[in-house]
N, C-alpha and C positions, 0 to 999 in steps of 0.2 A: 498554572500556566499549561497544564498537561492537555487540555482541550480534547479530551476524549482518547487519547492514545491508548492502545490496547496491549502494546509490547515494545520493547527497545532493547538494544545491545549496548552495553557500556563497556568500553576497551580500556585496558590498562596496560602499562608497560612493564610492571614488576610483580612478582608474586609477593613481594613485601607490602604491596598495597592491599593486603588482605582486609585490613580494617576499613578501608573505604569501600571494597566490595560488599562487606557485611552490611554497611550503612545502606548502600543502595538497594540491596536485597530486601532489607527490613522496610525502606521506604516504599519499595514496589508492592510488598504485601499489604501496607496500610492504604495504599492508593488503589489496590486492585489491579496492579499492572504486572504483566509477565516481563521479568528482568533477566536477560541473558548476560553472562559474564563472559568477555573476551580477552585474550592476551596478545597483544600487537608485537609482531616482530618483523624484521626485514632480512631478505635473502638476496644474495647475488644471483641474478638470472641473467644469462648472455651478456655478462660485463656490466649489468645495470643493477642498482640496488632497488628491488620492488618490496612492497609492504603487504603483509598479510595479517589476518586476525585468526587466532585459534580459538574458535567459539567452544567454551566448555559445556558439558552437559548441564540441563537445566537444574537449577537448585531451588528448593522451595524453602529453605531455611539456611541460616548461616551455619548451623551444625553440619549440614550436608557439604557446604563448601569447604569447611575445614577438613572434613573427613576426605575429600577428594584430594586435596594438597597432601594430607598425610599419607593416604594409600599409595600416591604415585610419587612419593618423594624420591624414591630410587630409580624407577624406571624413566622418570622424566627430569632427572637431575641435570643431565647435559643440556637439555632445553632451558630449565630455570637458570642454570649458570651462565648460559649464552645470552639471556635477557639481561642479566646483570652486567655482563662485559659490554653489550651493546649500549647500555645506559651510560657507563663510564666513557666509552668511546664517544658517543654523542655529545656528552657535556664538555669532554676535552675538545671536541671540534667547535662547539659555540664558544667555549672560553678563548680559543685562539682567535676566533673569528671577531670577538668583541674587543680583545686586545688589539688586534690589527686596526680595528675600526677606530678605537680611542686613540691609537698612536698615529695613524695616518690621515684618517677622514675627518675626525673631530675638530683638529686645529684649523682646517679649512673652513669648517662650518662656523667656528668661532672667530674667525679672522676680523679683526677691527674692533672686537669687544674684549680683547684679553684682560684689560684693566678694569672691566665692569662685569664682575661674576654673576650678578642677576640677570644679565642679558646673554649668558653663555650656557650652552647645552652641557649638562654634566655628563661625565664618562658613563658609558653603560655598563651596568653591573649584572654579572651572572646571578648572584644571590637575589638581587631585586626582581630580576626576570623570572626565577623559579617560583618566586612568591606570587607572581601574578597569573599563572597558569595552573590548571588542575593536575597536570603530570609533567614529565620530563620530556615528552615527544615533541621537541621544539622544532618548529618548521620556520622557513623564512617569513611566512606571513606573521608568525608570533613575533619575530624581531621587528618587522615593518610596524606592526600596530604598538609594539613596546617603545619604539623610538618615536612613533608619531604623537602619542599621548604625552610625551615629554618634551618634544620639539615645538609643537604647536603653541603652548603658552609662552615659550621664549621667543618664537617668531612674533606673537602678538606684542609682546614687550618691546621688541624691536621697533614694530610699526608705531607703537605709542610714542616712544623715543625720538624716532625721526618726524613724527607728526608735530611734536613740539618744536624741535629744530627748525622744521620748515617755517611754523609761524613765527618763530623768533627772527629767522632770516627775513621774513616779509616784513616784519615789524621794523628792523633795523634798516632795511631798505627805504621804507618810507619816512622813518624818523632817525636819521643817521646820528643825531646826538641825544637820542631817547634813552640809551642804555649806557650803563658805566662798563665799557668794554675793557676788560682787564685781561683777555686771553685771545685777542684777535689773532694772533700769530697761529694758533692751533685750531681754529675754526674752519670748517668746510665751507667752500663758496656756496652761494645759494642754489646755482644750477646743480651742483653735486648733490646737495641735499634733497632738492626736488627729485632728481633721478634715483638717488637711493631709497627715498621713501615710495615712489611709484614701483620700483622693482621688489621691494619688501612687501608691499600690499598685494601685488600680483602673486607672489610666491605664497602669501598667507592664504588667499582666496582659492588657489589651486591645490594646496596641500591636502592630501588625503593619504590613508595607508597605502593604497595602491601606488601612489606616486613615490612614496619613500621605498616601498618594495622595488619599483623599477629603478630608482636612483642609487640605491645603496646595497640592496640585497637581491639583485635581479636574477642570479642563476638559481634555478631550482635545486640545484645540487651543491650550493654554496656551503651546506652543512654536511660536508663529505667525511665519512669515516669508514673503516674496514669492518664489515659485519660479521658476527662471529659465526654465522651460518652461510654455507655456500651450497648445501645439498638439499634441496627442497623434498627430495624423494625419501630420504631417510628420516627427515623430520616429520613428513607426512605420516610414514608408518608408525612413529613413536605416538603421535598425538592420535591417530586413529585408534591404536590399541587402547588408548585411555579413554575413548569414547568422545573424542573432540572432533570437530569438522573445521576445515580450512577455507577461509573466505579471502578471495584476492581483491584488495581495496585499492582504489585510485589506480587502476590498471594503465590508464593513459598518461600518467605523469611523466613518462619518458618518450611519449609520442606513439602514434597509432601503429606504425609497423613493428616496433620493438614489442609492443603489447601483443600483437598477433603472434609473433614467434615465441613469446613466453608461453601463451596459451597453448600453442601447437606441441610445445616440448613437454609442458607440465600439466596438461589438462587432467591427466589421470590422478594426479596428486591434490587436485583442487575440488572442492565440493560445491563452491558457489562464487560467483564473480559479479562484482559492482559494474553493471552496464550504465549506471548513472550516479554519480557523486556530486552533491551540491557543491562542496567546496572545490572540487577539481574541475567540475565542468561549467561553473558560473561565468568564466571568461574563456572558454574554450569554443571552437568552431562548432556549431551544431552538426554540420556534416559529418565531421569526424567521430562525433559521438554516436550518430546514428549508424554509421559505417561499421564501428566496433560492435554495436549491438547486433547487426546483421551477421557479422562474423561469428558471433556466439550462438546466434540462432542456427547457422549452417553447421557448426560444430555439433550441436544438439541433434541436428537432422542426421548427421553422419554417425553419431553415438547411437541413435534409435535404430539405424540400418544394421549396425554392427552389434547391437545387443550390449552395448556399453552404458554406464550410468551417465546421466546428464549433468551438465554444469547449471546450476540453479541461478537464473538470473534474479538479482536483488538490486535494490537502491539504497543508498546511504546519505545521511547529511553531513557527517563529520562536524557538526555544528557545536560550537561552545559558547556562542553568544557575544563573542567579542567583535566581530565584524558585522554591522548591521546592514551590509550589502549582501551578505549571504544567509538567506532564510534558513533556519533550522526547524526544529520542532517536529520532525518526522513527516510521514506521509499519510494519506487517507484516499480509498477509491471514492471517485466522484459520486457514485450511486448510493454511497452509504452516509452522505451528508444530507441531514434532514432539517427541517425547521423553517420558519418563516424567513430568515436571512440567508437561505442556501444559495440563492442566485448572486446576492451581494458578496457572500463569502468566497464563491468559486471565482468571481470576476476579479477579486483583490488578491488573490493567491495564484502562484505559478503552477501550471500544469506540465506534466512531461510529456514528451512526444508520444504519438499514439502507438508507434511500434514498441517502444520501450514499455509503455503501460500495458500493452497486450501480453508481451512477453513475461513481465512480473507477475501479471494476473494468472496466466496459464502455468506458471510455476516451472515444473520440469518438462512441459511438453513443448516442442518446436512450434512456432507460429506461422502460419500461412500468410505472408505479408500482402499478397495479392488480394485476399479475402478482406483485408481491413479497409479496401477502398470502397466497398459496397456495404459494410456492416459498421454501425456506430459502436465502438468499443468505448465504455466508460474510461476516461483518464484517471491517472494518479495525480493527486493535488498535494503539492508541497504545503505543509500546514504553517509555516513561518510567513508572517506578513512581508510583503515586499513594496507595498505602497499604500499611501492614504492611511487612514485610521479606521478601526472597526471596533465597535462596542458591542459586547455580546449582550443578549437580553438577560437581564437579571432575573432569576427566579428564586422561590424560596421565601424564607421569613424575612421581613423588611421592618425596619424600626419606624413606628409610627411617629410622625411629627405633629406636635400640637399647633393649632392655628397661630398662637402668638410667636412661636419660634419660626414658623413658616413666613409669617409676615416680616419678621426681623431680617430673614435673609432673602427675601423677595427681591426680584429685579428693581433697583432704584427708579428706573425710568418708569416702569409700570406702576410702582407705588405712587410716584408723584402724578401720574396721569389718573390714578383711581382718586386720589385726593382731590384734584383739580375737578373732576367729574362731579364728585359729591357735593363740593362747593358750589359749583355751577348749578346743579340740580335744585338745591335748597334755595338759592338766591333767584332762580327763574320762577319758582313757585310764588314769589312775592312781588317781583318787579319786572317779570318777563324776560325773555332770552336776550334782548337787545341791550338792556341796561345791566343784566346779569354778567354778560359778556364784558361790557365796559367796566363793571365793578371789579371783576377778576383781572381784567386787563391792567387797570390802575394799580392793583396790588402787586401783580407780577412785575411790571415796568418798574415800580418804585423800589422793590426788593433788588432787582437786577442792576439798575443804575447805581443804587447806593453801594453794592458790592464792586462794581466796576470802578467807580471813583475813588473808593477808598483804598482799593488795592493797586490800581493801575494808574490812578490820576485822570486829569481831564483830556488827556491826548487820545483821540479815537485809534490812532495807529497802534496804541499799546494795549487796547482792550482785548481780552481773550475769554472765551466761554468758560475756560476752566477756572477763572476768578469768581464765577458766580456760583453761589452756594444753592444748588438746585434743590436739595432736600428742604432748605429753609423756606424757598419760594413755594414748593409743594404744600408744605404744611401751612403756610400763609394763606394760600389759596383755599385750602380746606377750611380753615378757621373763619376766614372772612366771609365765606358763605353763610355761615350760622349767624353773623352778626347782621345780616339784612332782616330776617323776621323780628329780632330783637329791637333794632332801631325802628322798623316799621311799626311795631306794636307801641313803641314810646311816642312816636309821632302822631298815630291815630288817637291814642288816649290823650295826648296833649290838645288835639284838636276838639276832642269832645269836652274837655273840662275848661277850654279857655273861655273866660266870661266876657271878654271885651270885643271890640270889633277886630275882625280877621285881616290878614294882608296888610297891617301897618307895620311901621318900623319896630315898634315895641313888640308886636306879635312876632316878628321874625327874630328879634333879639332872644326873647325868651324861648321861643320854639328851638332855635339852634343851640341854645345853651342847654336845654333838656336832652336833645338828641346827642350833643357832643359829650355830656357827662356819661350818658348811658353807654355810648360807644367806649368812652375812656375806661369806665369800670369793666366793660367786656374785655377790652385789651389786656387791662392789668389781669383779669381773672385767667384768660388763656395763656397768657405769658407765664404766669405762675404755674399753671398746669405743665407747661413745657419745660419748666425748669430754668427759666430766664433769671439772669442776675437781678438782684433788687433795683439796681440803678437804671436797668433797662425798663423794668416794670414802671417805675416812677417816671421815666421819660416818656413812655407812651401814654401815661395817663396825662402828662403835662402837655403833650402835643394836642390832645383832644381840647385842652382849654384854650391853646393858641389858636387852633382852627376856628373856634367859635366866633370871633369877631370878623374873621375873614369870610366866613360862611355868611354872616349877617350883612356884611357891606355889599358883597357881590350877589346877594339873594335877588335883587330886580333882574339882574341878567339872566340867572338861572331859571327864574320863574317864566321869564319871557320865552326862554327855549324849552319851556315845559319839562325841565328836569326836575325828577322827585328830589323832595327836600333832603331825604336820607343819602341820596346819591351826591348831592352837593356837598353835604357834610363829609362824606367820605373823600371827595376830590381834595377838598382843602385839608383835611386830616392827613392824607397821604402826601401832600406837597410839603407839609410841615415836617411830616415823619422823614421824608427824604433827606430834608436839610440836617435834621437831628441825627438820624442814623448814620448818614454818611459822614457828618463831622465827627461824631463819636468814634467810628471805625477808623477814620483817618487819624485821629489823634492818638488812638490806641497803637495803630500801626507804627506811627513815628515814634512814640514813647518806647515801644518794645524794640524797635530797630535801633533807636539811639542807646539804650541801655546795652544791647548786645554788641553794638560797634565799640562803644566806649571801653569795653573790656578787651575787645579783640585787637583793636589797633595797637594799643600799648604792648600787647603780647607779641604782635608781629615785629614791633619795634626793638623790645628788649630781650626777647627771649631767643633761644637758639635750639637747633636740632628739631626733634619731633614736635615739640610744643609750638615752635614758630611755623613749621610746615602745615600743622593741623589749623592754626589760627588763620593763616595765609589762605587755606582752601576753604575755611568758613567764611572769610570775608569774600572770596571770589564767588562762593555759592549764593550768599545774600545779594551780591552785587548783580549777579546774572539772573537769578531765578525769582527772588522775593521782591514784592512791590515796594516802592518808595525808598530803596536803600540808596540809591544814587543821591536823592534829595538829603537823605539823612547823613551821608558821608559828608557832603558839602556843608551842612549844618554844624557838624562837629568840628571840622577842620577850618571853619570861617572864623576870623576874628570878630565880625560883627554879630550882634544879637540878630535873632531870627526876624526876617521881615523888617529890618531897620538897618540904619547906618550907624548905629551906636556900637562902640567897641565894647566888647566883654571884657570882664575884669581880668581874665586871664588870657587876653587876645595874643600876647607875645608867645605864651606857652602853646597856643593853638597853632601859631604860625610854624613854630618850630616842630610841633608835632607833624604838620603837614610835610614840612622838609624832610624830616627823618623818615616818616612813612614812605615818602616818595623814594628817598635814597634806598630802602630796603627792597621796595618792589622793582626798582630800576636795575638791580644788580643782574648782570648778564647770567651769572651761574644759577640764579633763582630758578629759571626754566628747566634747566635739566635736574637741578636739585629736587625740584618738585616731582617730577616724573619718576626720578629714581626712588623717592621715598613712596610714590604711589605703587609702583609695580612691586616692591619689596613688601609692603604691608597690606595689600588689598586684593581681594578676589576679582577675577576677570570682570564681571558685571559691573561692580562698583568702580573698579580701576578705570574702565572705559569711560564711565560718566565723569570721573574726577580729571581724567586727562583732557576731556572736551571742555571742562571748566577753565582748566589752564589756557587751552588754545583759544578759546571764545572769550573768556572774561578778562584775562590779563592785559592784552592790549587795549581793551576798552577803559579798564580802570587806570592803566598808565596814562592814557589820553586824557581822562578827566583830571587826574592829579597835575599833569603838565599844564592843563589849562588854567586850573586854579592858582598854581605858581605864577603863571605868566600874567594872570589877572591882577592878582595883588601885588605883584612886583612893579607893574605899570601904574598902580594907583598912587599919585602923588599925595592925596589928601590923607591916605592911609598911613603913609610915611610920616607926615607931618604930625599926625595924631600919635604915632608910636613914639616919635621923638620927644613929643611934648610930655609924654608919660614916663620917658626915660625907661622904656621897657627894652631896650636893645635894638638889634639890627635884625633885618631880614636878609637871609642869604638865598640866592637863587640862581642857578646856572652858572656858578662860579663867580658871580659878581656880589659885591657888597651892597646891600640896600639901605 
């Protein structure tokens, strides 16, 4: 992620971080970067605590770094001990702040969820906070981001909880007797649930680290402690004797006027000042930023006139990567950006104001702001992305991908288009484009209709494109194109070898038999190459035999329309195939669904805890998402044999299963039990889908079960048959049946 950075300064809060300093120095040497080490400290200036960085001399190796600290252990001892004191004071301040937050603010945040720990924000811990940041220089922004990443999942869980409560309240309003209400006294009214859900959803949509910062950690001085340093001049002399320079960072943190006063008083102690800091300036008024830069420029003009040293204008990112709204990654001069994507890169990255760019470029020399109006000065570009996405051109060695692997991962839509074009081209060469289009159209239509009917049934309103296996359609279009020359060759050869009079019934009977058999063996061959099941291969061979008499009978009509014989055979072959494939797929889907549901429904009835909840969600998923599940549930719970009015052998058990299944699904607590289980055991992406299953699927399933109970409860013939079989009674809605 370096993106061409040539140098950077890494600040630490303690000398004891020397191991980390050595690591970053070594990393810089490996990457060819100039890495400067700094020690951050704070000083009380004009009653306000400002932050500075003591930039150490440049070290080319970790041995030089250790030697520096060893050589200056005595003369900088006061400074090093002050850093330790500041560290402890800062941690104590943060600890007190978090304790106060946990004691006074946290109960208000968790109000209403005290008995549901999975919906409560846990107390904020200093130990966990320290594990999430690279050093101990904790700021209010760190606290806001720390709370945000923990509070947002909790708030999302609350939204899911009230989403389920809202749907349950709506269902109860529409079906007053639809649920077994055993806790009505403690339930919120529907209007209150709707209002709470709306408020929680709005809060979730608005939630951000900035909002948390303004709501709970608003004051920039909320982490207040007494600094061990109060005399910048003595510290400056100590550091400069050791070869260090002092950088004034985030000078505007206490406002523009105080920053000016601090610079006027202590400018002789400071070597460099940040006139632009990304983290500090990202939400600040641009006018105050440029006003401060002008003030620094004027100070440098005065210093030049008096022969004093200048304040070096610099910029800093202070970025640690935790806040995506604050671009880090350092800076680069606009005129040093090269390459084909230069304009695109500049457009997508933030540029500093022209005055600030000019001051930093000129380093220690004052800038004539008036001249900037007439001369174009290259801006400084922040290298962190702030919008959109940007992919660098990849250069260097690249792995070669062989054609087979490339085809395997090729875009499926383009793959299917290529297959169809190849099949169409081959077919066109023998029967022309019109009949070739008809040929492929018949194949594609037959495959699509077979998929739609088998998966979604005959109702057009339930047909969805995702039910069509387009890969299978594409492959069928490819292979069917090659069947044209094969069947054409068989037909032309038959015409030559036929010894009797043409265009008779016998002629058509034998001709279509030959063409159908050739087509059948071709289908069996390419089905085998595609790895189809043997039953499918046999069915496709059988369909050609069934198409033979149909093609023969309707040959006069086809001949009168000048339809080629092989096209007629194709039409009837695909008509038969549609029935065979659709029927087979429909039967397999029903068998699979029935086998699955006959295992799940008893689990829902008899199990408890996790096993019951998982089985319930499986049933809801199949009911909501998978085709033919609704029909299968009715078939399983019906006392009648499928498509008949004949009672099953275990008809009484089926009815009891229906009643018990309805009892389990109708429990009012099931709604919240399911959402509690979901939020406690699944990640956010999956939990969101599962909550939608409960919200969308449970009311519909309850409606279907209630309808079945009402239907069978009102069927006098069913009651008579059950009585005759002495199979017991049907109970429904509190009445003996």
